[in-house]
C-alpha angles and dihedrals in degrees: 000000000000096000096051093047090052090050092051091051092046092048091049090050091050088049092051090049090052091050090051092049093051092048091070127209120349120242088256092051090049091050092048089055094047091049091052092048094051092047089053091050095050089046094049091044091053093048094048099044108123094017117128087227094056110124111201094178090052089051092051089051094053094049088047089056089050092051093051090050090051089048090052091049094047092045088056096039107026094171094052094122099182092053089053090050092049093045092047091051090048091052091045090056096052090048097254090134101162093048089048094052090055089060095040091052091050091050089049090053090051095044125015094192106071111116099196089054093052091049093050093048087048091053092048094052092046092051088048091057097256105119099156089058092043092054098073092049091054090048091049093050091054092047090052096044110019095171097056106105095200092065093052089046093053092048089054093050089049094051090048101044096038095043096121093048090048093049094048088051087070098224094100137057119209091248092051091047093048092050093049095048092049092047093050091054092042091054092046090052090045093053095043108030091163093058107093095194089061098043092048096047091052090055093045088049089077091067089058098058121107088221106025123207095221094182092058089043088054093051089050095056094042089053091053090048089061089063098040127111116240115261129037095354092055095043093049089057089046088055088057092051091049088052090053092045090055091051087052089053092247102134095159092058091044093051091052091057095043092052089059094053110098107152111125094218088059095048097100095048090044091053092052089056095044088054089062091056118104115242117275109259112253117257 
């Protein structure tokens, strides 16, 4: 009886293997392939931009084919959250924002704890002029992924750009708003010190405060100077330092910096600061 039983088991296993082979790729396999294709498309498009051989229509056609493939996958598996997220991100990158939001809202309904979805929905609402609705999404993204600098940066941008709307809402004071904005930019710069757009924006944020902390602003600009390349980059930062020194009523220190700035492209900005200097004392 042992041999027949083994034969039956072997036949059953073989039949199961055949059924698996006939069933084709899994939804996860299909999604992996789609993501790989879109990454290759984006990389190729970035590399070919500006080239005389760049074929915009062909690129559009390839993205349309990807969109069609995503639609088929989601028609067959409407609760495939990861596919909705990836499809939404692709649509976002090719500036199909409204279509992207449809997918992102579906993904958010399926899973409330996806930080990239929260961030993109916040971006959409902010761009649509609805900052009060955008704010909870940015806050949720940060709560879900507190070490992602982009989410802190976007929160800082919203708190700055929508300041008037937030103050009118009555839930913020100017002091609390300034503190939260500065902290958001500071955290983004701290988490990604190699990202110049974050470190610069943190230093600039001191100019946006109702009651600026000029000493901390000075430290921020000086820290950036240590990383700057000689020439226009360094001299631009020295202009910022001179601006802060003038705010601190330290004209002699500001003058010493301005005297060392020689880049022609910075001449107009330099002259505006020089005009704020008191006359040199007569000898």
